A tleap script that builds the chain and sets N, CA, C and O, in Angstrom:
source leaprc.protein.ff14SB
mol = sequence {
  NMET LYS ASP VAL LEU SER PRO TRP ARG LEU
  THR GLY MET GLY ALA PRO MET THR VAL TRP
  ALA LEU HIE LEU VAL ALA VAL TYR SER LEU
  GLN GLY VAL ALA CYS GLU GLU GLY LEU ASP
  ARG LEU ARG LEU ALA GLY SER GLU ALA LEU
  ALA TRP TRP LEU VAL ALA LEU THR VAL VAL
  ALA LEU ALA VAL LEU ALA TRP LEU GLY LEU
  ARG ALA TRP ARG GLY TRP HIE VAL ALA ARG
  LEU ASP ALA ASP MET PRO PRO ARG ILE ALA
  SER ARG ARG ARG PHE ALA ALA ALA VAL THR
  GLY ALA LEU CYS VAL LEU SER ALA THR ALA
  ILE VAL TYR THR THR LEU PRO VAL LEU LEU
  LEU PRO GLY CYS THR CARG
}
set mol.1.N position { 137.466 91.580 143.200 }
set mol.1.CA position { 137.588 91.383 144.591 }
set mol.1.C position { 137.408 89.933 145.052 }
set mol.1.O position { 136.622 89.202 144.450 }
set mol.2.N position { 138.036 89.545 145.985 }
set mol.2.CA position { 138.092 87.984 146.252 }
set mol.2.C position { 136.716 87.825 147.116 }
set mol.2.O position { 136.105 88.669 147.772 }
set mol.3.N position { 136.446 86.443 146.885 }
set mol.3.CA position { 135.097 86.072 147.763 }
set mol.3.C position { 135.424 86.093 149.314 }
set mol.3.O position { 136.261 85.336 149.804 }
set mol.4.N position { 134.766 86.934 149.981 }
set mol.4.CA position { 134.963 87.177 151.295 }
set mol.4.C position { 134.579 85.931 152.339 }
set mol.4.O position { 135.122 85.714 153.422 }
set mol.5.N position { 133.591 85.238 151.774 }
set mol.5.CA position { 133.145 83.953 152.474 }
set mol.5.C position { 133.901 82.725 151.910 }
set mol.5.O position { 133.513 81.650 152.368 }
set mol.6.N position { 134.852 82.679 151.052 }
set mol.6.CA position { 135.634 81.531 150.546 }
set mol.6.C position { 135.975 80.654 151.989 }
set mol.6.O position { 136.482 81.210 152.963 }
set mol.7.N position { 135.662 79.389 151.971 }
set mol.7.CA position { 135.967 78.542 153.117 }
set mol.7.C position { 137.270 78.443 153.724 }
set mol.7.O position { 137.518 77.890 154.796 }
set mol.8.N position { 138.211 79.113 152.834 }
set mol.8.CA position { 139.749 79.145 153.399 }
set mol.8.C position { 140.176 80.419 153.954 }
set mol.8.O position { 141.313 80.525 154.415 }
set mol.9.N position { 139.306 81.461 153.947 }
set mol.9.CA position { 139.533 82.597 154.447 }
set mol.9.C position { 138.816 82.798 155.792 }
set mol.9.O position { 137.696 82.298 155.897 }
set mol.10.N position { 139.326 83.467 156.821 }
set mol.10.CA position { 139.169 83.725 158.051 }
set mol.10.C position { 137.638 84.055 158.233 }
set mol.10.O position { 136.955 83.580 159.140 }
set mol.11.N position { 137.188 84.903 157.288 }
set mol.11.CA position { 135.729 85.343 157.476 }
set mol.11.C position { 134.876 84.148 157.067 }
set mol.11.O position { 133.771 83.953 157.573 }
set mol.12.N position { 135.344 83.450 156.256 }
set mol.12.CA position { 134.478 82.149 155.820 }
set mol.12.C position { 134.516 81.094 156.887 }
set mol.12.O position { 133.583 80.309 157.055 }
set mol.13.N position { 135.577 81.093 157.581 }
set mol.13.CA position { 135.539 80.032 158.587 }
set mol.13.C position { 134.831 80.547 159.688 }
set mol.13.O position { 134.396 79.704 160.473 }
set mol.14.N position { 134.618 81.703 159.926 }
set mol.14.CA position { 133.897 82.316 161.205 }
set mol.14.C position { 132.385 82.365 161.037 }
set mol.14.O position { 131.576 82.513 161.953 }
set mol.15.N position { 132.053 82.186 159.445 }
set mol.15.CA position { 130.426 82.504 159.162 }
set mol.15.C position { 129.808 81.598 159.817 }
set mol.15.O position { 128.888 82.005 160.527 }
set mol.16.N position { 130.063 80.260 159.806 }
set mol.16.CA position { 128.981 79.452 160.465 }
set mol.16.C position { 128.624 79.579 161.858 }
set mol.16.O position { 127.489 79.401 162.301 }
set mol.17.N position { 129.882 79.968 162.683 }
set mol.17.CA position { 129.688 80.336 164.227 }
set mol.17.C position { 128.695 81.750 164.345 }
set mol.17.O position { 127.844 81.928 165.217 }
set mol.18.N position { 128.998 82.590 163.359 }
set mol.18.CA position { 128.143 84.006 163.191 }
set mol.18.C position { 126.844 83.583 163.021 }
set mol.18.O position { 125.944 84.022 163.737 }
set mol.19.N position { 126.652 82.784 162.154 }
set mol.19.CA position { 125.120 82.270 161.991 }
set mol.19.C position { 124.666 81.789 163.049 }
set mol.19.O position { 123.565 82.221 163.393 }
set mol.20.N position { 125.265 80.852 163.839 }
set mol.20.CA position { 124.640 80.400 165.221 }
set mol.20.C position { 124.431 81.313 166.270 }
set mol.20.O position { 123.431 81.217 166.981 }
set mol.21.N position { 125.469 82.390 166.472 }
set mol.21.CA position { 125.324 83.415 167.353 }
set mol.21.C position { 124.058 84.334 167.139 }
set mol.21.O position { 123.256 84.681 168.006 }
set mol.22.N position { 124.050 84.665 165.743 }
set mol.22.CA position { 122.787 85.652 165.257 }
set mol.22.C position { 121.554 84.862 165.629 }
set mol.22.O position { 120.570 85.432 166.101 }
set mol.23.N position { 121.595 83.453 165.407 }
set mol.23.CA position { 120.394 82.869 165.700 }
set mol.23.C position { 120.062 82.578 167.272 }
set mol.23.O position { 118.908 82.425 167.671 }
set mol.24.N position { 121.077 82.527 168.017 }
set mol.24.CA position { 120.730 82.434 169.387 }
set mol.24.C position { 120.322 83.714 169.850 }
set mol.24.O position { 119.475 83.731 170.743 }
set mol.25.N position { 120.758 84.772 169.419 }
set mol.25.CA position { 120.408 86.232 169.982 }
set mol.25.C position { 118.941 86.223 169.391 }
set mol.25.O position { 118.140 86.721 170.182 }
set mol.26.N position { 118.432 85.826 168.314 }
set mol.26.CA position { 117.268 86.315 167.715 }
set mol.26.C position { 116.425 85.486 168.415 }
set mol.26.O position { 115.407 86.061 168.799 }
set mol.27.N position { 116.527 84.113 168.762 }
set mol.27.CA position { 115.654 83.268 169.434 }
set mol.27.C position { 115.353 83.913 170.896 }
set mol.27.O position { 114.196 84.081 171.280 }
set mol.28.N position { 116.221 84.178 171.498 }
set mol.28.CA position { 116.141 84.536 172.974 }
set mol.28.C position { 115.652 85.964 172.968 }
set mol.28.O position { 114.881 86.331 173.855 }
set mol.29.N position { 115.994 86.668 172.164 }
set mol.29.CA position { 115.468 88.234 171.896 }
set mol.29.C position { 114.010 88.042 171.639 }
set mol.29.O position { 113.219 88.542 172.440 }
set mol.30.N position { 113.550 87.346 170.568 }
set mol.30.CA position { 112.063 87.020 170.310 }
set mol.30.C position { 111.421 86.555 171.431 }
set mol.30.O position { 110.402 87.156 171.772 }
set mol.31.N position { 111.752 85.718 172.009 }
set mol.31.CA position { 111.209 85.088 173.025 }
set mol.31.C position { 110.779 85.916 174.387 }
set mol.31.O position { 109.718 85.831 175.006 }
set mol.32.N position { 111.819 86.664 174.636 }
set mol.32.CA position { 111.688 87.672 175.949 }
set mol.32.C position { 110.701 88.679 175.370 }
set mol.32.O position { 109.708 88.872 176.072 }
set mol.33.N position { 110.784 89.406 174.146 }
set mol.33.CA position { 110.055 90.295 173.802 }
set mol.33.C position { 108.459 89.809 173.929 }
set mol.33.O position { 107.602 90.456 174.531 }
set mol.34.N position { 108.229 88.514 173.227 }
set mol.34.CA position { 106.844 88.013 173.115 }
set mol.34.C position { 106.158 87.691 174.557 }
set mol.34.O position { 104.939 87.750 174.717 }
set mol.35.N position { 107.154 87.316 175.675 }
set mol.35.CA position { 106.722 87.109 176.959 }
set mol.35.C position { 106.377 88.318 177.562 }
set mol.35.O position { 105.404 88.310 178.317 }
set mol.36.N position { 107.035 89.435 177.360 }
set mol.36.CA position { 106.764 90.709 178.016 }
set mol.36.C position { 105.543 91.274 177.427 }
set mol.36.O position { 104.683 91.734 178.178 }
set mol.37.N position { 105.378 91.281 176.076 }
set mol.37.CA position { 104.187 92.019 175.342 }
set mol.37.C position { 102.980 91.099 175.482 }
set mol.37.O position { 101.900 91.628 175.221 }
set mol.38.N position { 102.966 89.888 175.825 }
set mol.38.CA position { 101.979 88.973 175.804 }
set mol.38.C position { 101.488 88.440 174.437 }
set mol.38.O position { 100.304 88.178 174.229 }
set mol.39.N position { 102.520 88.289 173.472 }
set mol.39.CA position { 102.400 87.806 172.111 }
set mol.39.C position { 102.321 86.419 172.321 }
set mol.39.O position { 101.951 85.756 171.351 }
set mol.40.N position { 102.643 85.693 173.604 }
set mol.40.CA position { 102.627 84.205 173.388 }
set mol.40.C position { 101.289 83.843 173.246 }
set mol.40.O position { 101.095 82.682 172.884 }
set mol.41.N position { 100.385 84.503 173.429 }
set mol.41.CA position { 98.747 83.915 173.598 }
set mol.41.C position { 98.387 83.951 172.034 }
set mol.41.O position { 97.356 83.373 171.689 }
set mol.42.N position { 99.099 84.533 171.161 }
set mol.42.CA position { 98.490 84.343 169.720 }
set mol.42.C position { 98.680 82.880 169.308 }
set mol.42.O position { 99.794 82.398 169.512 }
set mol.43.N position { 97.801 82.168 168.796 }
set mol.43.CA position { 97.833 81.039 168.143 }
set mol.43.C position { 97.714 81.007 166.807 }
set mol.43.O position { 96.989 81.785 166.188 }
set mol.44.N position { 98.568 79.911 166.162 }
set mol.44.CA position { 98.422 79.779 164.642 }
set mol.44.C position { 98.527 78.318 164.450 }
set mol.44.O position { 99.563 77.756 164.806 }
set mol.45.N position { 97.551 77.643 163.920 }
set mol.45.CA position { 97.566 76.381 163.537 }
set mol.45.C position { 97.567 75.402 164.667 }
set mol.45.O position { 98.101 74.303 164.511 }
set mol.46.N position { 97.033 75.716 165.726 }
set mol.46.CA position { 97.361 74.884 167.002 }
set mol.46.C position { 98.582 75.236 167.952 }
set mol.46.O position { 98.667 74.716 169.065 }
set mol.47.N position { 99.433 76.049 167.525 }
set mol.47.CA position { 100.485 76.417 168.220 }
set mol.47.C position { 100.671 77.844 168.384 }
set mol.47.O position { 99.900 78.668 167.891 }
set mol.48.N position { 101.821 78.177 169.163 }
set mol.48.CA position { 101.917 79.548 169.414 }
set mol.48.C position { 102.589 80.075 168.213 }
set mol.48.O position { 103.548 79.491 167.707 }
set mol.49.N position { 102.030 81.324 167.687 }
set mol.49.CA position { 102.858 82.229 166.659 }
set mol.49.C position { 104.227 82.293 166.611 }
set mol.49.O position { 104.925 82.242 165.598 }
set mol.50.N position { 104.633 82.422 167.918 }
set mol.50.CA position { 105.996 82.724 168.260 }
set mol.50.C position { 106.852 81.475 167.712 }
set mol.50.O position { 107.846 81.612 167.000 }
set mol.51.N position { 106.370 80.330 168.109 }
set mol.51.CA position { 106.964 78.884 167.638 }
set mol.51.C position { 107.108 79.044 166.072 }
set mol.51.O position { 108.202 78.896 165.528 }
set mol.52.N position { 106.016 79.336 165.405 }
set mol.52.CA position { 106.163 79.023 164.087 }
set mol.52.C position { 107.332 80.269 163.520 }
set mol.52.O position { 108.095 80.044 162.580 }
set mol.53.N position { 107.306 81.405 164.172 }
set mol.53.CA position { 108.374 82.281 163.599 }
set mol.53.C position { 109.975 81.753 163.932 }
set mol.53.O position { 110.940 81.858 163.175 }
set mol.54.N position { 109.951 81.202 165.189 }
set mol.54.CA position { 111.167 80.672 165.445 }
set mol.54.C position { 111.499 79.369 164.561 }
set mol.54.O position { 112.676 79.113 164.311 }
set mol.55.N position { 110.750 78.774 164.219 }
set mol.55.CA position { 110.996 77.419 163.008 }
set mol.55.C position { 111.329 78.231 161.932 }
set mol.55.O position { 112.452 78.027 161.471 }
set mol.56.N position { 110.585 79.194 161.348 }
set mol.56.CA position { 111.000 79.841 160.110 }
set mol.56.C position { 112.446 80.363 160.341 }
set mol.56.O position { 113.248 80.185 159.423 }
set mol.57.N position { 112.843 80.962 161.420 }
set mol.57.CA position { 114.194 81.402 161.503 }
set mol.57.C position { 115.206 80.215 161.611 }
set mol.57.O position { 116.341 80.371 161.163 }
set mol.58.N position { 114.910 79.271 162.073 }
set mol.58.CA position { 115.759 78.198 162.209 }
set mol.58.C position { 115.946 77.454 160.798 }
set mol.58.O position { 117.052 77.095 160.394 }
set mol.59.N position { 114.817 77.274 160.131 }
set mol.59.CA position { 115.086 76.831 158.655 }
set mol.59.C position { 116.047 77.787 157.936 }
set mol.59.O position { 116.997 77.256 157.361 }
set mol.60.N position { 115.930 79.171 157.885 }
set mol.60.CA position { 116.729 80.179 157.173 }
set mol.60.C position { 118.198 79.761 157.800 }
set mol.60.O position { 119.072 79.414 157.005 }
set mol.61.N position { 118.446 79.784 159.043 }
set mol.61.CA position { 119.760 79.643 159.354 }
set mol.61.C position { 120.283 78.212 158.971 }
set mol.61.O position { 121.464 78.102 158.640 }
set mol.62.N position { 119.549 77.223 158.997 }
set mol.62.CA position { 119.918 76.030 158.692 }
set mol.62.C position { 120.347 75.836 157.054 }
set mol.62.O position { 121.256 75.123 156.627 }
set mol.63.N position { 119.519 76.592 156.360 }
set mol.63.CA position { 119.763 76.944 154.757 }
set mol.63.C position { 121.205 77.134 154.751 }
set mol.63.O position { 122.088 76.377 154.350 }
set mol.64.N position { 121.290 78.589 155.408 }
set mol.64.CA position { 122.524 79.283 155.307 }
set mol.64.C position { 123.766 78.430 155.547 }
set mol.64.O position { 124.779 78.501 154.852 }
set mol.65.N position { 123.607 77.654 156.543 }
set mol.65.CA position { 124.827 76.698 157.037 }
set mol.65.C position { 125.005 75.580 155.849 }
set mol.65.O position { 126.092 75.147 155.465 }
set mol.66.N position { 123.870 75.246 155.406 }
set mol.66.CA position { 123.972 74.202 154.289 }
set mol.66.C position { 124.751 74.791 153.143 }
set mol.66.O position { 125.697 74.198 152.625 }
set mol.67.N position { 124.371 75.849 152.805 }
set mol.67.CA position { 125.211 76.558 151.744 }
set mol.67.C position { 126.554 76.835 152.106 }
set mol.67.O position { 127.406 76.425 151.317 }
set mol.68.N position { 126.935 77.435 153.113 }
set mol.68.CA position { 128.266 77.322 153.707 }
set mol.68.C position { 128.984 75.926 153.593 }
set mol.68.O position { 130.109 75.865 153.098 }
set mol.69.N position { 128.391 74.907 154.011 }
set mol.69.CA position { 128.843 73.766 154.034 }
set mol.69.C position { 129.331 73.105 152.890 }
set mol.69.O position { 130.300 72.352 152.793 }
set mol.70.N position { 128.316 73.591 151.811 }
set mol.70.CA position { 128.658 73.064 150.513 }
set mol.70.C position { 129.736 73.814 149.940 }
set mol.70.O position { 130.618 73.219 149.321 }
set mol.71.N position { 129.756 74.974 150.073 }
set mol.71.CA position { 130.899 75.693 149.588 }
set mol.71.C position { 132.196 75.182 150.291 }
set mol.71.O position { 133.147 75.017 149.526 }
set mol.72.N position { 132.398 74.913 151.551 }
set mol.72.CA position { 133.437 74.428 152.036 }
set mol.72.C position { 133.726 73.045 151.366 }
set mol.72.O position { 134.885 72.780 151.044 }
set mol.73.N position { 132.750 72.184 151.152 }
set mol.73.CA position { 133.119 70.929 150.449 }
set mol.73.C position { 133.556 71.113 149.105 }
set mol.73.O position { 134.453 70.364 148.719 }
set mol.74.N position { 133.128 71.904 148.370 }
set mol.74.CA position { 133.488 72.127 147.134 }
set mol.74.C position { 134.951 72.828 147.153 }
set mol.74.O position { 135.763 72.602 146.256 }
set mol.75.N position { 135.221 73.669 148.206 }
set mol.75.CA position { 136.537 74.172 148.207 }
set mol.75.C position { 137.483 73.296 148.637 }
set mol.75.O position { 138.657 73.501 148.329 }
set mol.76.N position { 137.121 72.182 149.415 }
set mol.76.CA position { 138.176 71.077 149.750 }
set mol.76.C position { 138.438 70.512 148.848 }
set mol.76.O position { 139.615 70.157 148.788 }
set mol.77.N position { 137.484 70.110 147.638 }
set mol.77.CA position { 137.657 69.254 146.559 }
set mol.77.C position { 138.433 70.077 145.589 }
set mol.77.O position { 139.200 69.464 144.846 }
set mol.78.N position { 138.355 71.296 145.488 }
set mol.78.CA position { 139.098 72.131 144.385 }
set mol.78.C position { 140.572 72.069 144.957 }
set mol.78.O position { 141.395 71.651 144.143 }
set mol.79.N position { 141.005 72.371 146.071 }
set mol.79.CA position { 142.285 72.441 146.840 }
set mol.79.C position { 142.832 70.985 146.569 }
set mol.79.O position { 144.035 70.803 146.381 }
set mol.80.N position { 141.865 69.898 146.554 }
set mol.80.CA position { 142.538 68.646 146.578 }
set mol.80.C position { 142.859 68.219 145.056 }
set mol.80.O position { 143.796 67.451 144.833 }
set mol.81.N position { 142.186 68.652 144.177 }
set mol.81.CA position { 142.277 68.438 142.778 }
set mol.81.C position { 143.127 69.156 141.820 }
set mol.81.O position { 143.467 68.739 140.712 }
set mol.82.N position { 143.435 70.277 142.359 }
set mol.82.CA position { 144.051 71.360 141.496 }
set mol.82.C position { 145.436 71.170 141.390 }
set mol.82.O position { 146.096 71.735 142.262 }
set mol.83.N position { 146.144 70.425 140.422 }
set mol.83.CA position { 147.281 70.412 140.182 }
set mol.83.C position { 148.329 71.546 140.180 }
set mol.83.O position { 149.495 71.409 140.550 }
set mol.84.N position { 147.774 72.670 139.721 }
set mol.84.CA position { 148.767 73.847 139.526 }
set mol.84.C position { 149.048 74.450 140.796 }
set mol.84.O position { 149.949 75.280 140.916 }
set mol.85.N position { 148.263 74.046 141.837 }
set mol.85.CA position { 148.442 74.901 143.053 }
set mol.85.C position { 149.599 74.188 143.854 }
set mol.85.O position { 149.673 72.962 143.935 }
set mol.86.N position { 150.593 75.152 144.503 }
set mol.86.CA position { 151.291 74.421 145.332 }
set mol.86.C position { 151.057 73.753 146.562 }
set mol.86.O position { 150.151 74.108 147.316 }
set mol.87.N position { 151.888 72.724 146.831 }
set mol.87.CA position { 151.215 71.582 147.830 }
set mol.87.C position { 150.923 72.497 149.211 }
set mol.87.O position { 149.903 72.333 149.880 }
set mol.88.N position { 151.951 73.472 149.539 }
set mol.88.CA position { 151.670 74.018 150.940 }
set mol.88.C position { 150.330 74.676 150.924 }
set mol.88.O position { 149.544 74.510 151.856 }
set mol.89.N position { 150.011 75.523 149.742 }
set mol.89.CA position { 148.694 76.337 149.705 }
set mol.89.C position { 147.506 75.333 149.658 }
set mol.89.O position { 146.468 75.587 150.270 }
set mol.90.N position { 147.658 74.190 148.929 }
set mol.90.CA position { 146.782 73.229 148.776 }
set mol.90.C position { 146.325 72.733 150.161 }
set mol.90.O position { 145.139 72.678 150.483 }
set mol.91.N position { 147.321 72.387 150.934 }
set mol.91.CA position { 147.133 71.740 152.183 }
set mol.91.C position { 146.523 72.634 153.141 }
set mol.91.O position { 145.639 72.253 153.907 }
set mol.92.N position { 146.967 73.792 153.116 }
set mol.92.CA position { 146.294 74.850 153.980 }
set mol.92.C position { 144.953 75.065 153.628 }
set mol.92.O position { 144.169 75.213 154.565 }
set mol.93.N position { 144.432 75.126 152.260 }
set mol.93.CA position { 143.056 75.217 151.961 }
set mol.93.C position { 142.378 74.210 152.209 }
set mol.93.O position { 141.196 74.373 152.514 }
set mol.94.N position { 142.868 73.055 152.155 }
set mol.94.CA position { 141.886 71.884 152.354 }
set mol.94.C position { 141.829 71.650 153.860 }
set mol.94.O position { 140.888 70.991 154.302 }
set mol.95.N position { 142.869 72.193 154.782 }
set mol.95.CA position { 142.580 72.119 156.131 }
set mol.95.C position { 141.549 73.184 156.540 }
set mol.95.O position { 140.667 72.780 157.299 }
set mol.96.N position { 141.507 74.497 156.162 }
set mol.96.CA position { 140.551 75.605 156.401 }
set mol.96.C position { 139.231 75.265 155.737 }
set mol.96.O position { 138.255 75.860 156.194 }
set mol.97.N position { 139.042 74.490 154.828 }
set mol.97.CA position { 137.760 74.121 154.128 }
set mol.97.C position { 137.283 73.129 155.023 }
set mol.97.O position { 136.072 73.149 155.247 }
set mol.98.N position { 138.012 72.221 155.612 }
set mol.98.CA position { 137.724 71.209 156.459 }
set mol.98.C position { 137.220 71.544 157.755 }
set mol.98.O position { 136.369 70.810 158.257 }
set mol.99.N position { 137.674 72.656 158.421 }
set mol.99.CA position { 137.381 73.395 159.517 }
set mol.99.C position { 135.943 74.076 159.382 }
set mol.99.O position { 135.074 74.046 160.254 }
set mol.100.N position { 135.840 74.739 158.044 }
set mol.100.CA position { 134.662 75.270 158.035 }
set mol.100.C position { 133.609 74.441 157.903 }
set mol.100.O position { 132.559 74.801 158.436 }
set mol.101.N position { 133.636 73.331 157.271 }
set mol.101.CA position { 132.643 72.216 157.270 }
set mol.101.C position { 132.402 71.942 158.512 }
set mol.101.O position { 131.261 72.110 158.941 }
set mol.102.N position { 133.470 71.444 159.378 }
set mol.102.CA position { 133.234 71.030 160.640 }
set mol.102.C position { 132.345 72.154 161.602 }
set mol.102.O position { 131.405 71.926 162.363 }
set mol.103.N position { 132.856 73.143 161.346 }
set mol.103.CA position { 131.936 74.297 162.218 }
set mol.103.C position { 130.597 74.586 161.761 }
set mol.103.O position { 129.770 75.153 162.474 }
set mol.104.N position { 130.312 74.092 160.235 }
set mol.104.CA position { 128.896 73.989 159.917 }
set mol.104.C position { 128.263 73.170 160.552 }
set mol.104.O position { 127.268 73.551 161.169 }
set mol.105.N position { 128.627 71.921 160.580 }
set mol.105.CA position { 127.967 70.817 161.470 }
set mol.105.C position { 127.864 71.274 162.850 }
set mol.105.O position { 126.749 71.186 163.365 }
set mol.106.N position { 128.809 71.740 163.534 }
set mol.106.CA position { 128.716 72.127 164.897 }
set mol.106.C position { 127.775 73.045 165.178 }
set mol.106.O position { 126.945 72.863 166.068 }
set mol.107.N position { 127.830 74.292 164.319 }
set mol.107.CA position { 126.712 75.138 164.443 }
set mol.107.C position { 125.144 74.665 163.996 }
set mol.107.O position { 124.160 75.203 164.504 }
set mol.108.N position { 125.060 73.799 163.179 }
set mol.108.CA position { 123.658 73.425 162.815 }
set mol.108.C position { 123.441 72.496 164.134 }
set mol.108.O position { 122.298 72.667 164.559 }
set mol.109.N position { 124.038 71.748 164.760 }
set mol.109.CA position { 123.883 71.037 165.781 }
set mol.109.C position { 123.461 72.134 167.031 }
set mol.109.O position { 122.342 72.066 167.539 }
set mol.110.N position { 124.318 72.999 167.408 }
set mol.110.CA position { 123.916 74.065 168.253 }
set mol.110.C position { 122.378 74.685 168.110 }
set mol.110.O position { 121.617 74.870 169.060 }
set mol.111.N position { 122.096 74.957 166.747 }
set mol.111.CA position { 120.860 75.714 166.456 }
set mol.111.C position { 119.836 74.814 166.719 }
set mol.111.O position { 118.837 75.257 167.286 }
set mol.112.N position { 119.897 73.370 166.352 }
set mol.112.CA position { 118.845 72.577 166.693 }
set mol.112.C position { 118.496 72.315 168.051 }
set mol.112.O position { 117.338 72.022 168.349 }
set mol.113.N position { 119.665 72.419 169.134 }
set mol.113.CA position { 119.408 72.184 170.366 }
set mol.113.C position { 119.117 73.609 170.997 }
set mol.113.O position { 118.864 73.564 172.201 }
set mol.114.N position { 119.107 74.736 170.473 }
set mol.114.CA position { 118.706 75.829 170.737 }
set mol.114.C position { 117.296 76.002 170.568 }
set mol.114.O position { 116.634 76.597 171.418 }
set mol.115.N position { 116.773 75.503 169.487 }
set mol.115.CA position { 115.418 75.421 169.051 }
set mol.115.C position { 114.516 74.464 169.567 }
set mol.115.O position { 113.306 74.682 169.632 }
set mol.116.N position { 115.103 73.311 169.973 }
set mol.116.CA position { 114.204 72.304 170.729 }
set mol.116.C position { 113.523 72.821 172.019 }
set mol.116.O position { 112.330 72.564 172.177 }
set mol.117.N position { 114.084 73.412 172.797 }
set mol.117.CA position { 113.393 73.907 174.085 }
set mol.117.C position { 111.991 74.776 173.875 }
set mol.117.O position { 110.941 74.700 174.513 }
set mol.118.N position { 112.362 75.660 172.712 }
set mol.118.CA position { 111.334 76.650 172.313 }
set mol.118.C position { 110.177 75.940 171.936 }
set mol.118.O position { 109.061 76.371 172.228 }
set mol.119.N position { 110.383 74.622 171.156 }
set mol.119.CA position { 109.409 74.118 170.776 }
set mol.119.C position { 108.758 73.009 171.561 }
set mol.119.O position { 107.633 72.673 171.191 }
set mol.120.N position { 109.257 72.437 172.512 }
set mol.120.CA position { 108.808 71.450 173.532 }
set mol.120.C position { 108.250 71.894 174.907 }
set mol.120.O position { 107.517 71.261 175.666 }
set mol.121.N position { 108.772 73.131 175.044 }
set mol.121.CA position { 108.452 73.747 176.562 }
set mol.121.C position { 107.313 74.901 176.312 }
set mol.121.O position { 107.159 75.428 175.210 }
set mol.122.N position { 106.679 75.167 177.256 }
set mol.122.CA position { 105.709 76.489 177.142 }
set mol.122.C position { 106.684 77.796 176.719 }
set mol.122.O position { 107.901 77.756 176.903 }
set mol.123.N position { 106.172 78.671 176.276 }
set mol.123.CA position { 106.670 79.785 176.054 }
set mol.123.C position { 106.991 80.807 177.052 }
set mol.123.O position { 108.024 81.475 176.992 }
set mol.124.N position { 106.163 80.922 177.912 }
set mol.124.CA position { 106.220 81.902 179.082 }
set mol.124.C position { 105.585 81.290 180.282 }
set mol.124.O position { 104.583 80.575 180.257 }
set mol.125.N position { 106.239 81.627 181.296 }
set mol.125.CA position { 105.643 81.204 182.670 }
set mol.125.C position { 105.027 82.452 183.578 }
set mol.125.O position { 105.714 83.440 183.841 }
set mol.126.N position { 103.948 82.331 183.933 }
set mol.126.CA position { 103.419 83.660 184.561 }
set mol.126.C position { 102.683 82.924 186.086 }
set mol.126.O position { 102.128 83.646 186.914 }
savepdb mol mol.pdb
quit
């Protein structure tokens, strides 16, 4: 079976944006549930417990993006250095790996911008 998350496959190219979308849904869902259930009052180490959960979720999402970005970087180098690969295929694979890497950077930026308001603003307004 071929690697589904290869940076030159469509699923591999879409994986960074999927990680961002899942993070976005999780952040806003957890925030809404915490506000509705009154869980915003739980404190842990001087901050809301929800903020710690969201930071942990963000760290996991950024780690997954780093892993995908590393795979894209390696895939780009493999396609560049493989002399046995036909030039058209190598060119396509380099492009797809570069797109995957760029989407990893874009997704990481979006995740950081999604997380910042959660950390800087009060959790719930009543």
